[in-house]
MARROTI-627809 format. One record per atom (N, C-alpha, C): residue in one letter; x, y, z. Coordinates in steps of 0.1 Angstrom, whole numbers, plus 5000, padded with zeros to 4 digits. Example, Ala and Ser with C-alpha at 12.3 -4.5 7.8 and 13.67 -1.06 7.14 Angstrom:
2
a513249435078;a512349555078;a513249675078;s512849785071;s513749895071;s512950005079;
# end
This chain:
398
m715355943755;m715656033744;m716856113747;s717756123737;s719056203740;s718756353739;i719556423747;i719556563748;i720256623736;i719656723730;i720356793719;i720556943723;f721756983724;f721957123727;f722357203715;d721557303712;d721857383700;d721857533704;p722957603703;p722957743708;p722157833699;r721657783687;r720857863679;r719357853682;d719057763692;d717657753696;d717257883703;p716157943700;p715758073706;p715558063721;s715257943726;s715057923741;s716357943748;v717557913741;v718857933748;v719058083751;r718458173743;r718558313746;r717558353756;t716258313755;t715258363764;t715258303778;d715458173779;d715558113792;d716357983791;p717657993792;p718457873790;p718557773802;y718057823813;y718257743826;y717557603826;p716357593821;p715757453821;p716657363812;i717157413801;i717957333792;i719257293799;y719857393806;y721057363813;y720857253824;r719657263831;r719357163841;r719357023835;r718657013824;r718556873817;r719856823813;l720756913808;l722056873805;l722856823817;r722856903828;r723556863840;r723056723845;e721756703845;e721156583851;e721256463842;t721256483829;t721256363820;t722456343812;d723156453808;d724256433799;d725256553802;p725956553814;p726756673817;p727956693809;i728456583803;i729556593793;i729056553780;h728456643773;h727556613761;h728356633748;q728356533740;q728956543727;q727856593717;s728056723713;s726956783705;s727056733690;h726056763683;h725956723669;h726756813660;f727256933666;f728057023658;f729457023661;g729956913668;g731356893670;g732056943682;y731256993692;y731757033704;y731356943716;w732256933726;w731856883739;w731256993747;i730056973753;i729357073760;i729457033775;l730057123783;l730157093798;l729257193806;s728457133815;s727457213822;s727657203838;r728557123843;r728757113857;r729957213861;y729757263873;y730757363878;y732157303878;a732357183884;a733657133886;a734357103872;d733557063862;d734157033849;d734557163842;v733657263843;v733957393836;v735157453843;d735257453856;d736357513863;d737657433860;a737557303858;a738757223855;a739357263842;v738457283832;v738957313818;v739557453818;l738857543825;l739457683825;l740857683830;r741257593839;r742557593846;r743457493839;a743057413830;a743857313824;a744957373815;p746157333816;p747257383807;p747057353793;g746257243790;g746057203777;g744857263770;a744157363777;a742957423771;a743457553765;s743357563752;s743757683745;s742657783741;s742857913742;s741958013738;s742158053723;e743158003717;e743458043703;e742557983692;f741358023693;f740357963684;f740558003670;y741258113667;y741458163654;y742258053646;r742857963653;r743657853646;r742757743640;d741457743645;d740557653639;d739957703626;r740157633615;r739857693602;r738257713601;t737557613606;t736057633605;t735657753612;w736157773624;w735857893632;w736158023625;a737358023619;a737858143612;a737058173599;n736658063592;n735958083579;n734558143582;r733958103593;r732558153596;r732658303600;r733858353602;r733958493606;r734658573595;g734658523583;g735258593572;g736458533566;g737058433573;g738258373568;g739458413576;p740558333575;p741758363583;p742358503580;d742258553568;d742858673564;d741858793565;s740658773570;s739758883571;s740158983582;p739759103581;p740159203591;p739759163606;l738659103607;l738159063621;l739058953627;v739358843619;v740158733624;v741558783626;q742058863618;q743458923619;q743559003632;s742459073636;s742459153648;s742359053660;v741458953660;v741258863671;v742558783674;r743358763664;r744658693666;r745558763676;k745258893678;k746158973687;k745359003700;w744158963701;w743358993714;w744058923725;m744158983736;m744658913748;m743758793752;l742458813749;l741558703752;l741858573744;m742358593732;m742558483723;m743958433722;l744758463732;l746158423732;l746558343744;d747458253743;d747958163754;d749358203757;g749758153769;g751258143772;g751858283772;p753158283768;p753958413768;p753258523760;a752658493749;a751958603741;a750858663749;h750058583756;h749058633765;h749558713776;r750558663783;r751158733794;r751858863790;r752358873778;r753058993774;r752059113773;i750859083766;i749859193765;i749159213778;r748859113785;r748159133798;r749059213807;g750359183807;g751259263816;g751159413813;a751059453801;a750959593798;a749659653802;i748559583799;i747259633802;i746859633817;s747459533824;s747059513838;s747459633847;k748459703842;k748959823850;k747759923852;v746859923843;v745760013843;v744559973852;f744559833855;f743359783862;f743759723875;t744759783882;t744959753896;t743859793905;r743759743917;r742659773926;r742659923929;a743859983931;a743960123934;a743560203922;s743960163910;s743560243898;s742060243896;v741360123898;v739960113897;v739260203907;e739760203920;e739160283930;e739260433927;r740260473920;r740360613916;r739360653906;l738660563900;l737560593890;l736260613898;r736160573910;r734860583917;r734260723916;p734860833918;p734260963917;p733660983903;r734460943893;r733960963879;r732760873876;i732760753881;i731660663879;i730360723886;a730560773898;a729460833906;a728860953899;a729761033893;a729261153886;a728461113873;e728961013866;e728260973854;e726960903857;t726960823868;t725760753872;t724660863876;a725060963884;a724161073888;a723661143876;r724561173866;r724061243854;r723061163846;l723261033845;l722360953837;l720960943845;l721060923858;l719760913866;l719061053866;d719761163866;d719161293865;d718361303852;a718961253841;a718361263828;a717161173828;a717261053834;a716060963834;a714961013842;g715161083853;g714161143861;g713161043867;e711961073867;e710860993873;e709860953862;g709260833864;g708260783855;g708860663847;k708460663834;k708860543826;k710260563820;t711060463820;t712360463814;t712760323810;d713660313801;d714260183797;d715660183804;l715860093813;l717160083820;l718260063811;i718159983801;i719259943792;i719760063784;h718860133777;h719360243768;h719560373776;s718860393787;s719060523794;s720160513804;l720460393809;l721460383820;l722560283818;a722160153815;a723160053815;a724060063803;l723560103791;l724460113779;l725460233780;p724960353784;p725960463783;p726960463794;l726760403806;l727660413817;l729060343813;p729060213810;p730460153808;p731160203796;v730360243785;v731060293773;v731660423776;t730960503784;t731560643788;t732860623796;v732760533806;v733960503814;v735160453805;t734860363796;t735860303788;t736460413779;c735660493773;c736160603765;c737060693773;e736660723785;e737460813794;e738860753797;l738760623800;l740060553803;l741060553792;l740460533780;l741360533768;l741660673763;g740960773768;g741260903763;g740560943750;l739460873748;l738660903735;l737560993739;p737161083729;p736061183732;p734761123736;g734161173747;g732861123751;g731761143740;s731961233731;s730961253721;s730961143711;d732061053711;d732160943702;d731560813708;r731060823720;r730760693727;r729660613720;d728660683714;d727560603708;d728160523696;q729060593688;q729660523677;q730560403681;c731260433692;c732160323697;c731260203702;r730160243708;r729260133713;r728660053701;r728360123690;r727760043679;r728859953673;w730060003671;w731159913667;w731359793676;t731359823689;t731559723699;t730459613698;e729259653697;e728159553697;e728259463685;q728759513674;q728859433662;q730059343663;i731259393668;i732459313669;i732259203679;s731559233690;s731459143701;s730859003697;r730159003686;r729558873682;r730558773677;v731858813676;v732858723671;v732958593679;i732658593692;i732758473700;i731458403701;d730358453694;d729058393695;d729058263686;p728558153691;p728558033683;p727458033673;s726558123673;s725358123664;s725358233653;i726558283650;i726658393640;i726258343626;t725858433618;t725458403604;t726458473594;a726358443581;a727158503571;a726958653571;e725758703573;e725458843574;e726158903586;d726158833597;d726858893609;d728358903606;a728958813599;a730358813596;a730758943587;v729858973578;v730059093569;v730059213578;e729059223587;e728859343595;e729959353605;m730459243611;m731559253620;m732859293614;n733159253602;n734359293595;n734259433591;a733159483587;a733059623583;a733259713596;a732659673607;a732859743619;a734259743624;e734959633622;e736359623626;e737259723619;v736959733606;v737759823597;v737559963601;e736260003604;e735960143608;e736560173621;f736460083631;f736960103644;f738460113644;r739160023636;r740560023634;r741060163630;e740460213619;e740860343614;e740660453624;y739560453632;y739360543642;y740460543653;v740760423658;v741760423669;v743160463663;a743460423651;a744760453645;a744960603644;d743860683641;d743960823641;d744260883654;h743660823665;h743960873678;h745460833683;l745860723678;l747260683681;l748260773675;k747960823663;k748760913656;k748961043664;e747861093670;e747861213679;e748761183691;r748561063697;r749361033709;r750861033707;r751260993695;r752660983693;r753361123694;s752661223689;s753161363690;s752861433703;a751761393709;a751361463721;a750761363731;p751561283739;p751061183748;p750161253759;r749261173764;r748361213774;r748361113786;d747561143796;d747461053808;d746260963805;d746460873796;d745360773793;d745960643788;i745060543786;i745560413783;i746160403769;l745660483759;l746260483746;l747760523747;s747960633754;s749360673755;s750260573763;l749660513773;l750460413781;l750860293772;l749860243764;l750160133756;l751160163745;l751060283740;l751960323729;l753360333733;h753560373746;h754960403751;h755460293761;a754560203764;a754960103775;a756060003769;e756959973778;e757959873775;e757459733780;v757459643771;v757059503774;v758059403769;d758659333779;d759759233776;d760859293767;g761259423771;g762359483764;g761959543751;g760659543747;g760259603735;g758859673737;q758259713726;q756959783727;q755859703719;l754659723723;l753559663715;l753459733701;t753159653691;t752959713678;t751659783677;e751559873667;e750259943666;e749159843664;e749359743656;e748259643654;e747859573667;e748759543676;e748459493689;e747659583697;i748059713697;i747259813705;i745859833700;i745759843687;i744359863681;i743459743684;a744059623682;a743259503685;a742759493699;n743659533709;n743259523723;n742459643728;v742459753721;v741559853724;v740159803720;q739959733709;q738759673705;q738259573715;f739259493720;f738959393730;f738459453743;l739159563747;l738759633760;l737359683759;f736959733748;f735559773746;f734559663747;v734959553740;v734059433740;v733959383755;a735059363761;a735059303775;a734459393785;g734759523784;g734359613794;g732959663792;h732459663780;h731159723777;h730059613778;e730259503770;e729159403769;e728959343783;t729959313790;t729759243803;t729059333813;t729359453814;t728759543824;t727359583820;v727059603808;v725759633804;v724759523808;n725159403805;n724359283808;n724259253823;l725359283830;l725359263844;l724459353851;i724359483847;i723459573853;i722059533850;g721759503837;g720359463833;g719859333840;n720659233838;n720359103844;n720259113859;g721159193865;g721159203880;g719859273885;l719459383879;l718259443884;l716959363881;l716959293870;l715859203867;l715759093877;a716859033881;a716858933891;a716358983905;l716759103908;l716259163921;l714759193920;l714259243909;l712859263908;l712059133909;r712659023904;r711958903905;r712158833918;h712958893927;h713158843941;h712958963950;p711759003952;p711459123960;p712059123974;d712159003980;d712659003993;d714159033993;q714858993983;q716259033981;q716459183978;l715559233970;l715559373967;l715359453979;r714459413988;r714259494001;r715459484009;m716059364010;m717259344018;m718359444014;l718559454000;l719559543995;l719259683998;r717959713996;r717559853999;r717759894013;d717459804022;d717659824037;d719059824041;n719959754034;n721359734037;n722259754025;p722359884021;p723159904009;p724559874010;e725059864023;e726459824025;e726859684020;i725859604018;i726159464013;i726359453998;i726159563991;i726159553976;i727459493971;t728559523977;t729859473972;t729959323972;d729459273984;d729559123985;d728359053977;s727359133973;s726259073966;s726459053951;i727459123946;i727659123931;i727958983926;d728758913933;d729158773929;d727858683928;e727058703938;e725758623938;e724858663926;i724758793924;i723958843913;i724558793900;t725858793899;t726558743887;t726358593885;r726458513896;r726258373895;r724858333890;y723858413895;y722458373892;y722158393877;d722558493871;d722258513857;d723458583850;p724558513847;p725758573843;p725658643830;p726358753828;p726358833816;p727158753805;v728058673808;v728758583799;v728358443801;q727658383791;q727058253793;q727958133788;i728658163777;i729358053770;i730758103766;v731758023769;v733058043763;v733557903757;s734557913749;s734957783743;s736557773744;r736957653743;r738357623743;r738757513733;l739957513728;l740557413720;l741557333729;l741457203728;l742357123737;l743557083729;t744757123734;t746057083728;t746556963734;e745956913745;e746356783751;e745156723758;d745256603762;d744156543769;d743856613782;v742556633786;v742156693798;v741256603806;p741756543817;p740956453825;p739956523833;l738656473833;l737556513841;l737156403850;t736256413859;t735856313868;t735356183861;d734556203850;d733856093844;d734556043831;v735356133825;v735856103812;v737056193809;t737956153800;t739056233796;t738756293783;l738756423782;l738556483769;l739856483761;p739756433748;p740956413740;p741556543734;a742856533733;a743556643726;a742856663712;g742756783708;g742156823695;g740656853696;a740056823708;a738556843710;a738356993711;k737157033707;k736557163709;k735557153720;v735657243730;v734857233742;v734157363744;m732857353747;m731957473750;m731657463765;l732057573772;l731757583787;l730557673790;l729657613796;l728357683799;l728457743813;f728857873814;f728957943826;f727657953834;g726557973826;g725257983832;g724857853839;a725157743833;a724857613838;a725657583851;a726957623850;a727857593861;a727457673874;g726957793871;g726457873883;g725157823889;r724457743883;r723257683888;r723457533892;d724657493893;d724957353897;d724657323912;p723657243915;p723357213929;p724457143937;e725457083930;e726557023936;e727457133942;r727457243936;r728257363941;r727557463949;y726257483945;y725457583952;y724057523956;p723757513969;p722457463973;p721357563969;d720257503965;d719057583960;d719557683950;p720157643939;p720857733930;p719957823922;d718657783921;d717757863912;d717157983920;r717658003932;r717158113941;r718258213942;l717958343940;l718858453943;l718958473958;d720158463964;d720258473978;d721558563981;l721258683985;l722358783987;l723158754000;t722658654008;t723358614020;t724258494017;r724158444005;r724958314002;r726458344004;t727058244010;t728558264012;t729258164003;g730558184001;g731358093993;g731158103978;v730558213973;v730258223959;v731558253952;k731858163942;k732958183933;k732558173919;t731958283914;t731358283901;t732358263890;l732058193880;l732858173868;l732558273857;a731658363860;a731158453849;a732258543844;f733358563852;f734458643847;f735658553843;s735258423840;s736258323836;s737058273848;g738258213845;g739058163856;g740458123850;g741358093859;g742658053854;g743358183849;p744258163839;p745058273834;p744258373826;h743058343822;h742158433815;h741158503824;y741358503837;y740358573845;y740258713841;c739058763840;c738758893834;c739559003841;i740359073833;i741259183838;i740459303843;g739259323838;g738459433842;g737259403851;a737359283857;a736259233866;a735959333877;a736959383883;a736759483895;a736059603890;l736459653878;l735759773873;l734259753869;g734059633863;g732659603860;g731759593872;k732359523883;k731559513895;k731359643902;l732359733901;l732159863907;l731059943900;e731159943887;e730060013879;e728659963882;t728559833883;t727259773886;t726759803900;s727659793910;s727259813923;s726859963925;m727560053919;m727260193921;m725960233914;m725660173902;m724460203895;m723260143903;l723360013908;l722259953915;l721960033928;t723060063935;t722960133948;t722260273946;e722660343936;e722060473934;e720560463929;l720260363921;l718860343918;l717960323930;l718460233939;l717660203951;l717560323960;r718660403961;r718660523969;r717660633964;r717660643951;r716860753946;r715360723945;y715060593942;y713660563939;y713060473950;s711860513955;s711160423965;s710560303959;t710160323946;t709560213939;t710160193925;i710560073921;i711060043908;i710259923904;e709459933893;e708659833888;e708859803873;l708759673870;l708659633856;l707359683850;t707459733837;t706159773831;t705759683819;g706459573818;g706159473808;g706759343811;d706159233807;d706659103810;d707259033798;d706959083786;d707459023774;d708859083771;l709759033778;l711159083777;l711859023764;v712659093757;v713359053746;v714859053748;w715458933746;w716858923749;w717658943736;r718858993737;r719659023725;r720058893719;p720358893705;p720558773698;p721858703701;n722858773708;n724158713711;n723958613722;v724358483719;v724158373729;v725258373739;s726458413735;s727558413745;s727458513755;f726958633751;f726758743761;f725158753763;r724758723775;r723358723778;r722858863783;g721958923776;g721559053780;g720259093773;l719559183779;l718259233775;l718359343764;q717459333755;q717359443745;q716859573752;e715959553761;e715459673769;e714859613782;l714859703792;l714159663805;l713259783809;p712059783805;p711059893808;p710759903822;l710860023828;l710660043842;l709760163845;q709160153856;q708460273862;q709160313875;l709660433875;l710460483886;l709760583894;v709660563907;v708860653916;v709860693927;r709960823929;r710860873940;r710160843954;
# end
């Protein structure tokens, strides 16, 4: 019987790994019924990420654009300027401006601020029952992103709501209702950022908004539309990934108590452990590419014009790349997770997301002698591309 992969299948949200295993074992280069090639092996996914003929400019696909409100919709017009959705010189131009903020040294300078915010959130959570997602994982990255951009901390909840709606733009399972909500959120978020840019023109500050507004790029400056679009992108990339990495990471540790004890006894290994935690249950599960030229793989050559869906979650559990891949092993060496993408589109904020996650997990284990799940019926968020929990109910004991 042939394998059918459908991202709208509820089991792809709740537990995709058995489905990924069947794909890898029986049909690793799968031609889906909805027009995509589905790749589930590490080597194939990695090859497409690095292929010169693999384009991220999905807004050029009319079907893709129409499902998100049409080529002229506010959302698609914004996405056309996202660093994530650009190739070649256009991508390098915007990435060059933003990358100045995400150097290793710049990220390290944020450590005291992340530590202070982590401590504040854990102080508020206290002891007893709490929900990790809403009390800890959600507020931390959006607070850090607001601070980086120079936006008021009091606006973080609204920025988070806009971000959660807009982030579904890359989800293959969106509905017409989703498209309406995403476009409404884009318009509101756009107006909000535009107001702050107006302030920065007359009174620059030491923040990303001011930097982007006044930065010289290839002898010119970014347009206001480019800045606004990429502020939205930074929220989507920085917020959604980190929230899910914290939640998925703690859940994985709770389900592997030996690894939790190891980390508790050896907190210094946390930095090297994040890639393994990310490999095991990545916050980003699916990305897609349009092929502008043939891309040869081991078994077949994907033709120019093909649409390809890359399953990061499946690649991370490929036994050809990782022995015993369904086991979380913090001592595993040679981990090269694809969860932050690869090639020219490697996530510019990966170091920041890893730092936020490592500091939150380390402080949780330092403060609490016991961390227990208080429910087994976990609910996963509807976004298939970003894998994350709606909530993670915990009992915390000092």
